Backbone as CSV, one residue per row, in Angstrom:
resi,resn,N_x,N_y,N_z,CA_x,CA_y,CA_z,C_x,C_y,C_z
1,MET,13.460,4.525,-60.924,12.344,4.258,-60.036,12.686,4.773,-58.649
2,ASP,11.742,5.466,-58.040,11.974,6.036,-56.713,11.956,4.943,-55.658
3,GLN,12.807,5.131,-54.663,12.832,4.229,-53.522,11.685,4.613,-52.594
4,PRO,11.007,3.650,-51.989,9.960,3.997,-51.028,10.581,4.684,-49.817
5,ALA,9.864,5.634,-49.309,10.346,6.350,-48.129,10.356,5.410,-46.938
6,GLU,11.415,5.523,-46.143,11.481,4.707,-44.926,10.547,5.295,-43.890
7,THR,9.832,4.425,-43.252,8.952,4.905,-42.190,9.446,4.353,-40.874
8,ALA,9.501,5.196,-39.945,9.876,4.753,-38.606,8.622,4.227,-37.931
9,GLY,8.725,3.030,-37.413,7.592,2.441,-36.701,7.392,3.153,-35.383
10,PRO,6.475,2.662,-34.603,6.237,3.281,-33.306,7.499,3.215,-32.448
11,VAL,7.742,4.266,-31.741,8.905,4.313,-30.877,8.598,3.479,-29.641
12,ARG,9.487,2.527,-29.370,9.279,1.652,-28.217,10.439,1.841,-27.255
13,SER,10.122,2.158,-26.065,11.151,2.362,-25.067,11.231,1.140,-24.172
14,ASP,12.408,0.523,-24.139,12.625,-0.607,-23.249,13.345,-0.181,-21.976
15,ALA,13.425,1.117,-21.783,14.109,1.638,-20.604,13.263,1.405,-19.365
16,PRO,13.916,1.106,-18.251,13.171,0.971,-16.994,12.435,2.263,-16.659
17,GLN,11.363,2.119,-15.942,10.556,3.271,-15.533,10.683,3.427,-14.025
18,ILE,11.059,4.606,-13.608,11.165,4.888,-12.180,9.894,5.605,-11.753
19,ARG,9.242,5.031,-10.762,7.996,5.616,-10.260,8.111,5.812,-8.764
20,PHE,7.421,6.813,-8.268,7.368,7.070,-6.841,6.103,6.416,-6.313
21,MET,6.273,5.384,-5.486,5.146,4.638,-4.924,5.439,4.311,-3.478
22,ALA,4.430,4.357,-2.685,4.542,3.934,-1.283,5.703,4.632,-0.585
23,GLY,5.905,5.898,-0.926,6.922,6.689,-0.252,8.341,6.505,-0.721
24,LYS,8.557,5.757,-1.828,9.923,5.594,-2.325,9.929,5.384,-3.830
25,GLU,11.118,5.547,-4.405,11.269,5.300,-5.840,11.359,3.799,-6.070
26,ILE,10.593,3.319,-7.046,10.600,1.907,-7.408,10.830,1.827,-8.912
27,VAL,11.692,0.904,-9.322,12.026,0.749,-10.740,11.208,-0.406,-11.317
28,PHE,10.490,-0.107,-12.413,9.640,-1.082,-13.100,10.149,-1.302,-14.510
29,ASP,9.843,-2.473,-15.069,10.103,-2.673,-16.493,8.937,-2.068,-17.274
30,THR,8.967,-2.203,-18.579,7.948,-1.561,-19.412,6.573,-2.204,-19.270
31,GLU,6.487,-3.396,-18.672,5.195,-4.056,-18.474,4.679,-3.915,-17.048
32,GLY,5.365,-3.115,-16.239,4.883,-2.858,-14.889,5.350,-3.822,-13.825
33,PHE,6.345,-4.657,-14.123,6.915,-5.573,-13.137,8.113,-4.909,-12.464
34,LEU,8.267,-5.123,-11.174,9.422,-4.595,-10.468,10.690,-5.231,-11.022
35,LEU,11.722,-4.424,-11.222,12.996,-4.973,-11.665,13.754,-5.590,-10.499
36,ASP,13.551,-5.064,-9.311,14.217,-5.584,-8.125,13.152,-6.008,-7.117
37,PRO,12.950,-7.316,-6.936,11.920,-7.781,-6.006,12.108,-7.265,-4.580
38,GLN,13.325,-6.843,-4.228,13.579,-6.321,-2.887,12.937,-4.953,-2.668
39,GLN,12.517,-4.286,-3.737,11.863,-2.987,-3.603,10.379,-3.121,-3.253
40,TRP,9.851,-4.327,-3.250,8.435,-4.561,-3.005,8.073,-4.216,-1.558
41,THR,6.901,-3.642,-1.400,6.302,-3.441,-0.085,4.812,-3.748,-0.203
42,GLU,4.168,-3.975,0.909,2.728,-4.202,0.870,2.002,-2.962,0.360
43,GLU,2.516,-1.786,0.690,1.905,-0.545,0.208,2.012,-0.445,-1.312
44,ALA,3.148,-0.859,-1.874,3.297,-0.860,-3.330,2.302,-1.834,-3.956
45,ALA,2.127,-3.001,-3.340,1.158,-3.983,-3.852,-0.251,-3.395,-3.851
46,GLU,-0.594,-2.667,-2.804,-1.917,-2.049,-2.741,-2.089,-1.014,-3.851
47,GLY,-1.054,-0.222,-4.107,-1.110,0.762,-5.192,-1.242,0.102,-6.543
48,LEU,-0.473,-0.957,-6.776,-0.562,-1.682,-8.043,-1.935,-2.334,-8.201
49,ALA,-2.481,-2.824,-7.105,-3.816,-3.434,-7.146,-4.852,-2.411,-7.584
50,ARG,-4.796,-1.206,-6.990,-5.753,-0.155,-7.371,-5.594,0.192,-8.851
51,GLU,-4.355,0.279,-9.313,-4.121,0.585,-10.733,-4.688,-0.495,-11.650
52,SER,-4.718,-1.733,-11.179,-5.216,-2.829,-12.015,-6.721,-3.024,-11.892
53,GLY,-7.375,-2.209,-11.043,-8.827,-2.278,-10.945,-9.360,-2.921,-9.685
54,LEU,-8.475,-3.344,-8.795,-8.929,-3.906,-7.515,-9.013,-2.780,-6.500
55,SER,-10.180,-2.571,-5.937,-10.326,-1.471,-4.978,-9.608,-1.777,-3.667
56,SER,-9.523,-3.055,-3.324,-8.797,-3.444,-2.107,-8.344,-4.891,-2.249
57,LEU,-7.381,-5.253,-1.426,-6.885,-6.633,-1.404,-7.481,-7.341,-0.190
58,THR,-8.119,-8.475,-0.440,-8.745,-9.259,0.625,-7.702,-10.161,1.289
59,ASP,-8.110,-10.824,2.346,-7.229,-11.796,3.001,-6.804,-12.885,2.021
60,THR,-7.682,-13.265,1.117,-7.355,-14.295,0.126,-6.296,-13.788,-0.853
61,HIS,-6.423,-12.531,-1.286,-5.378,-11.944,-2.139,-4.027,-11.991,-1.417
62,TRP,-4.036,-11.554,-0.165,-2.788,-11.510,0.604,-2.210,-12.905,0.807
63,ARG,-3.054,-13.906,0.988,-2.555,-15.280,1.141,-1.756,-15.673,-0.100
64,VAL,-2.290,-15.354,-1.283,-1.601,-15.681,-2.536,-0.322,-14.859,-2.674
65,LEU,-0.414,-13.559,-2.446,0.758,-12.694,-2.619,1.877,-13.076,-1.657
66,ARG,1.531,-13.323,-0.424,2.567,-13.689,0.553,3.189,-15.041,0.238
67,PHE,2.371,-15.989,-0.229,2.935,-17.283,-0.607,3.890,-17.112,-1.794
68,LEU,3.480,-16.347,-2.806,4.350,-16.112,-3.961,5.679,-15.500,-3.519
69,ARG,5.619,-14.497,-2.661,6.841,-13.834,-2.177,7.731,-14.801,-1.406
70,GLU,7.140,-15.521,-0.466,7.922,-16.453,0.344,8.572,-17.527,-0.520
71,TYR,7.800,-18.070,-1.451,8.334,-19.121,-2.318,9.482,-18.563,-3.163
72,TYR,9.260,-17.393,-3.740,10.293,-16.788,-4.582,11.568,-16.506,-3.774
73,CYS,11.424,-15.958,-2.589,12.587,-15.634,-1.761,13.356,-16.887,-1.348
74,GLN,12.662,-17.990,-1.133,13.317,-19.240,-0.727,13.910,-20.007,-1.898
75,ASN,13.288,-19.884,-3.093,13.674,-20.740,-4.216,14.240,-19.997,-5.419
76,GLY,14.131,-18.677,-5.431,14.670,-17.904,-6.544,13.862,-18.001,-7.821
77,ARG,12.661,-18.513,-7.714,11.757,-18.619,-8.868,10.325,-18.677,-8.365
78,ALA,9.404,-18.443,-9.284,7.984,-18.532,-8.938,7.590,-20.003,-8.792
79,PRO,6.591,-20.282,-7.967,6.139,-21.665,-7.814,5.404,-22.159,-9.061
80,LEU,5.463,-23.468,-9.260,4.634,-24.096,-10.281,3.187,-24.053,-9.805
81,HIS,2.262,-24.275,-10.712,0.842,-24.208,-10.333,0.508,-25.184,-9.211
82,ARG,1.044,-26.385,-9.271,0.719,-27.366,-8.219,1.241,-26.911,-6.867
83,GLN,2.392,-26.244,-6.852,2.942,-25.726,-5.602,2.116,-24.541,-5.098
84,LEU,1.648,-23.718,-6.019,0.804,-22.587,-5.659,-0.515,-23.069,-5.076
85,LYS,-1.100,-24.097,-5.685,-2.351,-24.670,-5.163,-2.147,-25.216,-3.757
86,ALA,-1.080,-25.987,-3.577,-0.817,-26.594,-2.270,-0.516,-25.530,-1.216
87,GLY,0.200,-24.491,-1.598,0.598,-23.472,-0.642,-0.502,-22.500,-0.254
88,THR,-1.533,-22.395,-1.079,-2.614,-21.445,-0.796,-3.945,-22.116,-0.499
89,SER,-4.047,-23.405,-0.762,-5.305,-24.159,-0.633,-6.393,-23.602,-1.539
90,LEU,-5.987,-23.056,-2.682,-6.919,-22.545,-3.689,-6.659,-23.248,-5.010
91,SER,-7.679,-23.327,-5.852,-7.474,-23.900,-7.180,-6.819,-22.852,-8.078
92,VAL,-6.244,-23.309,-9.162,-5.636,-22.388,-10.122,-6.685,-21.418,-10.652
93,MET,-7.885,-21.913,-10.932,-8.946,-21.036,-11.438,-9.351,-19.986,-10.398
94,GLU,-9.414,-20.371,-9.132,-9.735,-19.388,-8.088,-8.688,-18.275,-8.050
95,ILE,-7.427,-18.661,-8.165,-6.350,-17.668,-8.133,-6.394,-16.800,-9.387
96,GLU,-6.577,-17.432,-10.543,-6.661,-16.683,-11.803,-7.770,-15.628,-11.724
97,ASN,-8.905,-16.004,-11.145,-10.055,-15.100,-11.076,-9.906,-14.002,-10.021
98,LEU,-9.001,-14.174,-9.086,-8.791,-13.164,-8.048,-8.113,-11.904,-8.580
99,PHE,-7.265,-12.078,-9.595,-6.401,-10.989,-10.048,-6.647,-10.645,-11.512
100,PRO,-6.892,-9.358,-11.805,-6.913,-8.957,-13.219,-5.541,-9.287,-13.805
101,GLY,-5.524,-10.008,-14.904,-4.257,-10.449,-15.478,-3.882,-11.855,-15.037
102,GLY,-4.718,-12.462,-14.213,-4.474,-13.842,-13.799,-3.265,-13.982,-12.883
103,ILE,-2.660,-15.147,-12.938,-1.513,-15.422,-12.077,-0.272,-14.718,-12.600
104,LYS,0.047,-14.940,-13.863,1.313,-14.424,-14.399,1.390,-12.910,-14.423
105,HIS,0.363,-12.259,-14.924,0.441,-10.809,-15.109,-0.350,-10.035,-14.059
106,GLY,-0.942,-10.744,-13.126,-1.673,-10.097,-12.046,-1.019,-10.388,-10.712
107,ALA,-1.159,-11.609,-10.236,-0.644,-11.973,-8.919,0.874,-11.809,-8.841
108,ARG,1.588,-12.302,-9.842,3.054,-12.192,-9.808,3.499,-10.737,-9.801
109,ARG,2.832,-9.901,-10.583,3.200,-8.482,-10.656,2.943,-7.806,-9.318
110,LEU,1.783,-8.063,-8.716,1.463,-7.461,-7.424,2.371,-7.975,-6.312
111,ALA,2.856,-9.198,-6.445,3.765,-9.779,-5.446,5.197,-9.313,-5.623
112,GLY,5.470,-8.571,-6.686,6.815,-8.052,-6.897,7.777,-9.034,-7.510
113,LEU,7.263,-10.124,-8.084,8.131,-11.090,-8.732,8.555,-10.564,-10.113
114,PRO,9.661,-11.095,-10.650,10.117,-10.630,-11.966,9.118,-10.953,-13.067
115,ASN,9.238,-10.217,-14.147,8.414,-10.430,-15.327,8.619,-11.852,-15.827
116,PRO,7.532,-12.597,-16.079,7.684,-13.965,-16.586,8.499,-14.032,-17.874
117,ARG,8.474,-12.971,-18.675,9.260,-12.950,-19.919,10.748,-12.965,-19.666
118,SER,11.159,-12.419,-18.530,12.592,-12.329,-18.250,13.109,-13.555,-17.514
119,CYS,12.227,-14.452,-17.149,12.647,-15.656,-16.435,13.069,-16.725,-17.434
120,GLY,14.201,-17.329,-17.188,14.719,-18.313,-18.129,14.236,-19.630,-17.799
């Protein structure tokens, strides 16, 4: 009896992606999250926003992004929802609706925080 031929599944690359954004090279993971939060700039956030379908970032977007960055830099992790609500004076639903991809895959990505999958 013949053995079934082995089929190679889709090739998946888990290698970091280096992109030129906002005048410098920035390293991203395969889901578009910065590997090094220190590489984040407001210009990079604006570019990522346009790529995700936001034509511009409003003052409310910036309030969320800046709070996420400040909290992460002070605590080494993203804020819990209750901390995010208190720090921005917005409801979780308001924040979710501001960003394509919601909080985890929208706001966190634009703020330059690590991929939620890589957080322990």
